[in-house]
N, C-alpha and C positions, 0 to 999 in steps of 0.2 A: 504493499500499499504506500502511495506517495506521502511525503511529509505533509503536504498541504491537506490531504484527506484525513491523516492521522489527527492533525490539529483540529479539523472541523469535528471529527468524532469526539475528541476530548473536550472541546468547548461545548458541544451539544450535551454531553454527559454532565459537565459541571453545571450548565444552566438548568438542566432537569433536576439535579440535586438541590440547587438553590431554590428552585420553584417549589420542590417538595417540602423543604424545610420552612419556607415562607408560608406554605399552605398549612403545615402542621401548626406553626405559630398563630396563624390567623384563626385556626380552629379552637385554640385555647380560650376559655372564658377570661375576660378582662377582669383583673382583681386590682383594686386600689386600697392600700393599707396606710394607716397612720402609725409611724414608729416614734415613740418618745426617746429622746436622747437624755441620758443622765449626766452628760458633760457637754459643754459648748462645742459646736462644730469648729470653732477657732482654736481649740486645744489640740496639739499634735497628739496623734494616736488615740487618745481618749474620746475625742469627738470626730476627728478626721476619718477614723476607721468606720465610724457609724455613718457618716456622710458618704463614704466610699460604697457602702452597701447600696444606698439609693441609686448611685450612678451606675454601678456594675450590674445591678439586677435589671435595670432598664435596657442595657445593651444585650445582656444574655437572653432575656425573655422576648426581645423584639417588641417591647412595649406592652405585652400582655400581662405583665406583673409589675405594679408599681408599689414601692415601699418608700414613702416619703418621710424624710428625717425631719423632726420638729425639735427645736431647741428646748433645753430644760425649762420647765414651768409653762411652756406653751400649751401642752396637753394636761400634764399632772406634774406636781413637784417631784424631783428626782427620786427621793426615797419612798415615794408612793407608787412607783411604776410596777412593782411586782403585783400588788393587789389590783391595780387597774387592768393589767393584762389577764390576771386570773379570772376576774368576773366578766371580761369582755368589754369593759369601758373604753379601752384602747386595743388596737390590733396587735401591737408589738412594742418592744423596747430594747434598746441596745445598752447593755450594762455588764457587770461581772457578777458571777454567782455569789461571791463573797459579800456583796452588799446586803444580802438577805439573811445573814447568819442569825440575826435577832428573831426572825420568823421561822427559819428552817436551818437549824444549826449545821446539818449535814452538808449544805450547799457550800459551806466554807472550804470543805475538802477539795471542791472543784474550782475554787477561785484562786487561792494562793496559799501555799503551806510554808510556814517559817521553817528555815533550814531545809527547804524542799528542794525539788529537782530543777535543773535547767530545762528549757522548753522541750528538747528531744525526748528526754526520759518521761516528762510529764505527759506529753502527747502519746508516747508508747503505752503507758499504763491506761490512759483514758480510752484510746481507740482499740487496743488489743489486749489489755490486762483486766477487763471487766468493769472499768470505771463508767463507761457510757451506759451500760445496762442499768446500773444503780441510779445514775444521773437522770435518765429518761423516766424511770419509775417514780422517783421522788417528785419530779416536776409535774408528771401526769396527775398525781393526787391533788395537785392545786390548779388543774385545768389549764396547764401550760405545757407546750412542746418547746424545747429550747435547743438551739443549734450553736455549738461553739463557733465563735465568728471573729476571733482576734486573739493575739497573744503579745504580751508586753515583755520587754527586756527587764533585767534586774533593776530595782529601784534604789534611790537613796533612802537612808534610814532615819534622817532627822535634820531639822533646821533649828538652830538655837542662837539666842542673842549673845550668850556667853559660852566660852569653851567649857565642855564637859570632860572632866578628866577620867571619870570612870562611870559605869552604869549605875553604881551605888549612889552617885550624885543626882540621879534623876528623882530620887524620893521627894515627894511633895509637889512635883511639877504637874501642871495640866497640859496635856498634849492632845492634839488631833492625831489619832492613829487608827489604822485599819485592821479589822479582822481579828484573827487569832494572835497576831502580834500585840495587839492592844491588851489582850488578856494576859499575855506573858509579862508585859511591862507593869501591870497592876501589882504583880508579885514584888516589884521593886518600890512600891509606894507611889506609883504614877496614877493620876486621875485621867483616864483615857476615854476619848469620845470620838464618834464618827461624825464628821460634818460634811454636808454636800459642798461641792466645789465653790459655788458663789459665796459661801459663808466663811471660807477658810482664811483668806487674806484679811477681811475685816476683823475676824476674831484675833488674829495675831497682832494686827495694828493697834487694837483697843486694849490689849492685854488680857482678853478673855482667856486665851491660851498662852502658855509660856514657850511653846515650840510645836513642831509638827513633822509628820512625814506626809508627803503627798504622792509623788510618783517618781519620775526620772529627771536627770539634769535638764534635758530639753524641754520638758513639760514645766518643771519647777521654775526654769528661766522665764518662761512665758507668763507664769503666775506672779512673778515679781517679788518672791519672798526675800530675795537678796537685798531689797531696799530696807528691810527691817532687821533680818537676822543675817549674820556674816559667817556663821559656823555651820558647815554642811558635813554630815557624817555618812560613812560607807563601811562595809557593804550593806546592801539591803537584805539583811538576814531574814526579815519577815516576809519578803516577796522576791524570790530569785527568778520567778517567772509568774505571770498572772494571765489566766484565761478570761476573755471577754465573750459574752454570749448574746445571741438574738433570741429573746423570749417572744414566743408567739402564742396567742390564745389558742388552746388545743382544738376547739371546735373549728376555728378558721383554718388551722393547719390541716385538719382532717378533710376539710372541704376542697382543698387544692387537688389538682390533678397530679399524678405521679411526676409528670414533666416539670411542673411548677415547683414541686418539693425538691426535685433534683436540681433545679436551677438555683434555689436557695442554698442547698447543701454545697453546690459548686462554688458559688460566690463566697460563701463563708469560709470554705476551705482555702480559697485563694486569699481571703482576708487574713487568715492565720499566717500564711506564708509571707504576705506583704508586711504584716505587723512586726514579725520577728526581724525581717531583713531591715525595715526602716528603723526599727527601735535600736538596732545595733549600730546603725550608720550615723545617727544623729547625735549621739551622746558626746563624742569627743569635741566637736566644735562648740557644743553648749558648755561643757566644762571649761574650755579655754575662755569663753566669753565670761562665765561667772567669776573666774579668777581675775580677769581684767577689771571686774567690777568690785574687786576687793574681798571676794569670798575666800575663806580658808577651807581647804578640803582636809578632812580628818578620817582616819580609819580606826575602827574599834580595835583594841588590843586582843590578842588571842585569849587572854584571861577573861576579858569582858564577854567575848563571843561564847566562851565555855559557860559562863554564868547564864547568859541568855538562852543558850541551848538547853540548860537544865530547867529553866523556867518553862520553856516550850514543851518539853516532855511532860511536865506536870500538867500543863494545859490539855495536851492531847489525852492524857489519862482521865482527867476530869470530865472533858467533853464526851469521851467515849462512855464513861460510866453514866452520864446524865441522859444520853440520847442514843437509842438503839441504831438509828439510821447513821449517825455520825460514826459509831463503832463499826458498823459494817463497812461503810465507805473507807474509813481510815485503815481498817484491817486489810481491805483489798489492796489499797495503795502500799501499805507497809510490806505485805507479802510480796508484791511485785517488785518493790524496791530492793528487798533482801536478795531475791533471785537475780535481779538485774545487775547487782553489784559485781558479779563474776565478769560480766561483759564489760562493765565500766572499767574495772581494773585491768583487764586484758587488752581491750580494744583502744583505749584512749591514752594519750601521753599524760603524764602527771604534771 
């Protein structure tokens, strides 16, 4: 067959495939959802990854599936998103499972674990070690289907006006702190509370809190904490990696076609990849800029980290004793991590 004929046949086949896909997309019922953001779309990763869902799902679905991102408080206050999705008051919300530890303690295991794993190990447990099955079951009881939809790099572990020489010096301080790490700090005499993003800077500025952890250098730079506090501590022992998820009202998820469900899964899977890569790439320039603004970077001593680790182990034991679902989820993770240690030791450079 002559080359020109081959090209004609190939072009015809390609056009037929495109026409078929377009027809399939056109046959999909049009779905328009409102998605509450728990962080502003202007915040790197915390908000931009949520906005990216809106943009990518429009492309992947050919317009048959619209998930519109709404800024915090536009639909519901950030810390009320779980309940709003659960009862169907809103269609979806982009957040982290750890936000809902006060309502469902076990979800903290799927948000961020103090002294926990880097993202590859965390994902390995979730997708292939039994985590997802427990995760889906817990959310379903609350009328929610959730899809892991982002992953953050390690965080900083604290902003303070004055230098902290030891974790023992934290006694009596009021800190904004997240999740299980907050419970560990309470064992050092810290008064820890979770504040929504818009409330954090004003609370620090007015002295309502003495210090805080928020997220990563690139995000903390954007928040402007350096204008008030000049001492920034690492490593983020409380959040070495953090999952973000797209919570969807379960009835609305079940009403989607298999194709639309697969489109959401695909976009969210890509969002996890994007979040990890972006998160690792943007920290170095942010750290440099913070230092130029007069911020001193500190690292907790090995002795301090050992003390914190001991407090975290106590918290895990207490949470497991208090909540059967937490115990089941954490046992699943712990068993996987114990077995994974062989591969970690053999496969990776120290």
